[in-house]
ZAVEXKOL-827961 format. One record per residue (C-alpha): residue number from 1; residue in three letters; chain; x, y, z. Coordinates in steps of 0.25 Angstrom, whole numbers, plus 5000, padded with zeros to 4 digits. Layout:
{r NUM,'ALA','A',{X,Y,Z}}
...
END
This chain:
{r 1,'UNK','A',{4974,5027,5022}}
{r 2,'UNK','A',{4980,5038,5014}}
{r 3,'UNK','A',{4967,5041,5008}}
{r 4,'UNK','A',{4959,5041,5021}}
{r 5,'UNK','A',{4969,5052,5026}}
{r 6,'UNK','A',{4968,5062,5014}}
{r 7,'UNK','A',{4951,5060,5016}}
{r 8,'UNK','A',{4952,5064,5030}}
{r 9,'UNK','A',{4961,5075,5025}}
{r 10,'UNK','A',{4951,5079,5016}}
{r 11,'UNK','A',{4940,5077,5027}}
{r 12,'UNK','A',{4948,5086,5034}}
{r 13,'UNK','A',{4950,5097,5026}}
{r 14,'UNK','A',{4936,5098,5019}}
{r 15,'UNK','A',{4938,5112,5013}}
{r 16,'UNK','A',{4951,5110,5008}}
{r 17,'UNK','A',{4946,5099,4999}}
{r 18,'UNK','A',{4936,5105,4996}}
{r 19,'UNK','A',{4941,5118,4990}}
{r 20,'UNK','A',{4950,5107,4982}}
{r 21,'UNK','A',{4940,5101,4976}}
{r 22,'UNK','A',{4932,5114,4972}}
{r 23,'UNK','A',{4945,5118,4965}}
{r 24,'UNK','A',{4945,5105,4957}}
{r 25,'UNK','A',{4930,5104,4954}}
{r 26,'UNK','A',{4930,5119,4949}}
{r 27,'UNK','A',{4944,5113,4940}}
{r 28,'UNK','A',{4935,5102,4934}}
{r 29,'UNK','A',{4924,5109,4931}}
{r 30,'UNK','A',{4931,5119,4921}}
{r 31,'UNK','A',{4943,5110,4916}}
{r 32,'UNK','A',{4939,5104,4902}}
{r 33,'UNK','A',{4935,5090,4899}}
{r 34,'UNK','A',{4931,5090,4916}}
{r 35,'UNK','A',{4921,5101,4914}}
{r 36,'UNK','A',{4913,5094,4903}}
{r 37,'UNK','A',{4898,5090,4907}}
{r 38,'UNK','A',{4902,5076,4903}}
{r 39,'UNK','A',{4909,5074,4916}}
{r 40,'UNK','A',{4900,5073,4926}}
{r 41,'UNK','A',{4901,5082,4937}}
{r 42,'UNK','A',{4901,5071,4948}}
{r 43,'UNK','A',{4915,5067,4940}}
{r 44,'UNK','A',{4919,5081,4942}}
{r 45,'UNK','A',{4917,5083,4957}}
{r 46,'UNK','A',{4924,5067,4959}}
{r 47,'UNK','A',{4936,5073,4951}}
{r 48,'UNK','A',{4937,5087,4959}}
{r 49,'UNK','A',{4935,5077,4972}}
{r 50,'UNK','A',{4948,5068,4968}}
{r 51,'UNK','A',{4956,5079,4963}}
{r 52,'UNK','A',{4955,5089,4977}}
{r 53,'UNK','A',{4957,5074,4984}}
{r 54,'UNK','A',{4970,5072,4975}}
{r 55,'UNK','A',{4975,5085,4979}}
{r 56,'UNK','A',{4972,5085,4993}}
{r 57,'UNK','A',{4983,5079,4998}}
{r 58,'UNK','A',{4992,5091,4992}}
{r 59,'UNK','A',{5000,5098,5005}}
{r 60,'UNK','A',{4995,5112,4999}}
{r 61,'UNK','A',{4981,5107,5001}}
{r 62,'UNK','A',{4982,5103,5015}}
{r 63,'UNK','A',{4987,5116,5018}}
{r 64,'UNK','A',{4976,5125,5015}}
{r 65,'UNK','A',{4971,5133,5026}}
{r 66,'UNK','A',{4955,5135,5024}}
{r 67,'UNK','A',{4945,5142,5032}}
{r 68,'UNK','A',{4933,5134,5037}}
{r 69,'UNK','A',{4918,5132,5029}}
{r 70,'UNK','A',{4913,5146,5027}}
{r 71,'UNK','A',{4912,5157,5015}}
{r 72,'UNK','A',{4926,5158,5014}}
{r 73,'UNK','A',{4928,5143,5013}}
{r 74,'UNK','A',{4918,5146,5001}}
{r 75,'UNK','A',{4925,5157,4993}}
{r 76,'UNK','A',{4937,5146,4993}}
{r 77,'UNK','A',{4928,5136,4986}}
{r 78,'UNK','A',{4924,5147,4977}}
{r 79,'UNK','A',{4940,5150,4974}}
{r 80,'UNK','A',{4943,5136,4971}}
{r 81,'UNK','A',{4932,5135,4961}}
{r 82,'UNK','A',{4938,5148,4955}}
{r 83,'UNK','A',{4952,5140,4955}}
{r 84,'UNK','A',{4948,5127,4949}}
{r 85,'UNK','A',{4938,5137,4937}}
{r 86,'UNK','A',{4952,5144,4934}}
{r 87,'UNK','A',{4959,5130,4932}}
{r 88,'UNK','A',{4949,5125,4924}}
{r 89,'UNK','A',{4946,5136,4916}}
{r 90,'UNK','A',{4960,5139,4912}}
{r 91,'UNK','A',{4962,5124,4907}}
{r 92,'UNK','A',{4947,5125,4899}}
{r 93,'UNK','A',{4952,5138,4894}}
{r 94,'UNK','A',{4965,5131,4888}}
{r 95,'UNK','A',{4954,5122,4880}}
{r 96,'UNK','A',{4948,5132,4875}}
{r 97,'UNK','A',{4957,5135,4865}}
{r 98,'UNK','A',{4956,5123,4857}}
{r 99,'UNK','A',{4941,5126,4855}}
{r 100,'UNK','A',{4945,5140,4851}}
{r 101,'UNK','A',{4956,5134,4841}}
{r 102,'UNK','A',{4945,5125,4836}}
{r 103,'UNK','A',{4934,5137,4835}}
{r 104,'UNK','A',{4946,5145,4828}}
{r 105,'UNK','A',{4945,5135,4814}}
{r 106,'UNK','A',{4932,5129,4816}}
{r 107,'UNK','A',{4925,5141,4809}}
{r 108,'UNK','A',{4936,5142,4798}}
{r 109,'UNK','A',{4934,5127,4795}}
{r 110,'UNK','A',{4919,5128,4793}}
{r 111,'UNK','A',{4916,5122,4808}}
{r 112,'UNK','A',{4912,5134,4814}}
{r 113,'UNK','A',{4897,5128,4816}}
{r 114,'UNK','A',{4900,5117,4821}}
{r 115,'UNK','A',{4900,5120,4834}}
{r 116,'UNK','A',{4896,5108,4844}}
{r 117,'UNK','A',{4894,5106,4859}}
{r 118,'UNK','A',{4906,5103,4865}}
{r 119,'UNK','A',{4904,5092,4877}}
{r 120,'UNK','A',{4917,5096,4886}}
{r 121,'UNK','A',{4917,5110,4885}}
{r 122,'UNK','A',{4901,5112,4885}}
{r 123,'UNK','A',{4902,5122,4874}}
{r 124,'UNK','A',{4900,5123,4859}}
{r 125,'UNK','A',{4911,5120,4852}}
{r 126,'UNK','A',{4915,5120,4836}}
{r 127,'UNK','A',{4919,5107,4832}}
{r 128,'UNK','A',{4933,5111,4831}}
{r 129,'UNK','A',{4934,5116,4842}}
{r 130,'UNK','A',{4928,5104,4851}}
{r 131,'UNK','A',{4938,5096,4844}}
{r 132,'UNK','A',{4951,5104,4849}}
{r 133,'UNK','A',{4943,5103,4863}}
{r 134,'UNK','A',{4944,5089,4863}}
{r 135,'UNK','A',{4957,5086,4856}}
{r 136,'UNK','A',{4962,5095,4868}}
{r 137,'UNK','A',{4953,5087,4879}}
{r 138,'UNK','A',{4960,5075,4873}}
{r 139,'UNK','A',{4974,5080,4874}}
{r 140,'UNK','A',{4972,5088,4887}}
{r 141,'UNK','A',{4969,5073,4893}}
{r 142,'UNK','A',{4979,5068,4885}}
{r 143,'UNK','A',{4991,5076,4891}}
{r 144,'UNK','A',{4986,5073,4905}}
{r 145,'UNK','A',{4979,5087,4907}}
{r 146,'UNK','A',{4970,5081,4918}}
{r 147,'UNK','A',{4982,5079,4926}}
{r 148,'UNK','A',{4987,5092,4924}}
{r 149,'UNK','A',{4975,5099,4927}}
{r 150,'UNK','A',{4973,5090,4940}}
{r 151,'UNK','A',{4988,5091,4946}}
{r 152,'UNK','A',{4994,5103,4937}}
{r 153,'UNK','A',{4979,5113,4937}}
{r 154,'UNK','A',{4970,5107,4950}}
{r 155,'UNK','A',{4981,5102,4960}}
{r 156,'UNK','A',{4992,5114,4957}}
{r 157,'UNK','A',{4981,5124,4960}}
{r 158,'UNK','A',{4981,5118,4974}}
{r 159,'UNK','A',{4994,5121,4975}}
{r 160,'UNK','A',{4994,5136,4971}}
{r 161,'UNK','A',{4980,5141,4969}}
{r 162,'UNK','A',{4972,5145,4982}}
{r 163,'UNK','A',{4958,5156,4981}}
{r 164,'UNK','A',{4969,5165,4987}}
{r 165,'UNK','A',{4980,5163,4978}}
{r 166,'UNK','A',{4966,5164,4966}}
{r 167,'UNK','A',{4962,5178,4972}}
{r 168,'UNK','A',{4977,5184,4973}}
{r 169,'UNK','A',{4983,5177,4959}}
{r 170,'UNK','A',{4971,5182,4951}}
{r 171,'UNK','A',{4978,5190,4941}}
{r 172,'UNK','A',{4986,5176,4938}}
{r 173,'UNK','A',{4973,5168,4937}}
{r 174,'UNK','A',{4967,5180,4927}}
{r 175,'UNK','A',{4979,5182,4918}}
{r 176,'UNK','A',{4980,5166,4917}}
{r 177,'UNK','A',{4966,5166,4912}}
{r 178,'UNK','A',{4969,5177,4903}}
{r 179,'UNK','A',{4980,5170,4896}}
{r 180,'UNK','A',{4972,5159,4894}}
{r 181,'UNK','A',{4961,5165,4888}}
{r 182,'UNK','A',{4971,5172,4878}}
{r 183,'UNK','A',{4978,5159,4876}}
{r 184,'UNK','A',{4966,5150,4874}}
{r 185,'UNK','A',{4965,5159,4859}}
{r 186,'UNK','A',{4979,5159,4856}}
{r 187,'UNK','A',{4979,5143,4857}}
{r 188,'UNK','A',{4967,5143,4850}}
{r 189,'UNK','A',{4973,5151,4839}}
{r 190,'UNK','A',{4985,5142,4839}}
{r 191,'UNK','A',{4980,5129,4838}}
{r 192,'UNK','A',{4968,5133,4827}}
{r 193,'UNK','A',{4977,5142,4818}}
{r 194,'UNK','A',{4983,5131,4809}}
{r 195,'UNK','A',{4969,5126,4805}}
{r 196,'UNK','A',{4965,5141,4806}}
{r 197,'UNK','A',{4975,5146,4798}}
{r 198,'UNK','A',{4974,5135,4788}}
{r 199,'UNK','A',{4960,5137,4786}}
{r 200,'UNK','A',{4962,5150,4784}}
{r 201,'UNK','A',{4970,5147,4773}}
{r 202,'UNK','A',{4960,5136,4768}}
{r 203,'UNK','A',{4950,5148,4767}}
{r 204,'UNK','A',{4959,5157,4759}}
{r 205,'UNK','A',{4964,5147,4751}}
{r 206,'UNK','A',{4948,5144,4746}}
{r 207,'UNK','A',{4946,5158,4744}}
{r 208,'UNK','A',{4957,5161,4735}}
{r 209,'UNK','A',{4953,5148,4726}}
{r 210,'UNK','A',{4937,5153,4726}}
{r 211,'UNK','A',{4942,5168,4722}}
{r 212,'UNK','A',{4952,5160,4711}}
{r 213,'UNK','A',{4943,5151,4706}}
{r 214,'UNK','A',{4929,5155,4709}}
{r 215,'UNK','A',{4923,5144,4702}}
{r 216,'UNK','A',{4929,5134,4710}}
{r 217,'UNK','A',{4921,5138,4723}}
{r 218,'UNK','A',{4930,5133,4734}}
{r 219,'UNK','A',{4922,5140,4744}}
{r 220,'UNK','A',{4912,5130,4745}}
{r 221,'UNK','A',{4922,5118,4746}}
{r 222,'UNK','A',{4928,5128,4760}}
{r 223,'UNK','A',{4923,5122,4771}}
{r 224,'UNK','A',{4927,5108,4768}}
{r 225,'UNK','A',{4940,5111,4764}}
{r 226,'UNK','A',{4943,5120,4777}}
{r 227,'UNK','A',{4936,5107,4785}}
{r 228,'UNK','A',{4945,5099,4779}}
{r 229,'UNK','A',{4958,5106,4780}}
{r 230,'UNK','A',{4955,5109,4794}}
{r 231,'UNK','A',{4952,5094,4799}}
{r 232,'UNK','A',{4967,5092,4791}}
{r 233,'UNK','A',{4973,5101,4801}}
{r 234,'UNK','A',{4967,5098,4812}}
{r 235,'UNK','A',{4969,5083,4809}}
{r 236,'UNK','A',{4985,5087,4806}}
{r 237,'UNK','A',{4986,5096,4818}}
{r 238,'UNK','A',{4980,5089,4828}}
{r 239,'UNK','A',{4993,5083,4833}}
{r 240,'UNK','A',{5000,5097,4834}}
{r 241,'UNK','A',{4986,5104,4840}}
{r 242,'UNK','A',{4986,5092,4852}}
{r 243,'UNK','A',{5000,5097,4855}}
{r 244,'UNK','A',{4994,5112,4856}}
{r 245,'UNK','A',{4985,5108,4864}}
{r 246,'UNK','A',{4993,5099,4876}}
{r 247,'UNK','A',{5002,5113,4875}}
{r 248,'UNK','A',{4989,5123,4878}}
{r 249,'UNK','A',{4985,5112,4889}}
{r 250,'UNK','A',{4999,5112,4894}}
{r 251,'UNK','A',{5000,5126,4894}}
{r 252,'UNK','A',{4987,5127,4901}}
{r 253,'UNK','A',{4993,5120,4914}}
{r 254,'UNK','A',{5006,5128,4915}}
{r 255,'UNK','A',{4997,5141,4915}}
{r 256,'UNK','A',{4990,5135,4926}}
{r 257,'UNK','A',{5004,5132,4932}}
{r 258,'UNK','A',{5008,5145,4930}}
{r 259,'UNK','A',{4996,5151,4937}}
{r 260,'UNK','A',{4999,5142,4950}}
{r 261,'UNK','A',{5012,5147,4951}}
{r 262,'UNK','A',{5008,5161,4950}}
{r 263,'UNK','A',{4996,5160,4960}}
{r 264,'UNK','A',{5003,5149,4968}}
{r 265,'UNK','A',{5013,5161,4974}}
{r 266,'UNK','A',{5002,5168,4981}}
{r 267,'UNK','A',{4996,5157,4987}}
{r 268,'UNK','A',{4998,5159,5003}}
{r 269,'UNK','A',{5006,5151,5012}}
{r 270,'UNK','A',{5000,5139,5015}}
{r 271,'UNK','A',{4987,5139,5004}}
{r 272,'UNK','A',{4979,5145,5014}}
{r 273,'UNK','A',{4966,5148,5006}}
END
């Protein structure tokens, strides 16, 4: 009986349900892991419909005031799509830090030309960048990242953001994206700096030895030494890197919550769209 009552409410308020589903689908199309081409489109649409169904019982969603189907409703659909893209894009932007960190020291260790196709992000990545990206995905799943994405990201956005606040609070969104871009390179450098600095010392040491004793010809052994040292460092630092990954992902969700607080103050009473 409860399910029939919710289904009747959905049918009675089909425009609101469609807007929620569009926001969820746009987020899923951009968010890490869920945006992979290996996931069928039918599964994404079904997940978006389930997220909209689970969120439809919210009192804030029931209070939405919508105009009838028409040109204004089309603009609302486009706006909801933009909101979902912003949420998913910001999470994907955080994950780019891990790939960028692998790119920083791949060239230094001799893997600069070893680019492979990443089926998760659908781009060409260096081998170490793809490895760190996979580790970050595992950390994301292990810390219940999907729960935070749908509860702290999607469901919380329904309480805080609508198309009106998307326009009036655009300065907060722009500042969040710019801060995310700068934080991307900062996190990538912090993650890659121990390995990058050690490989720099290895290259410096081999260069000094080759100058002091040219007959040794140690430069020919430089690549195997760099690769071995880099793998040993990755093996040793992997537990610390996973902790750093979890902190970076957690800070991304905290930034989203801060954005919701800043923009939520601009939503007019009643959640009117």
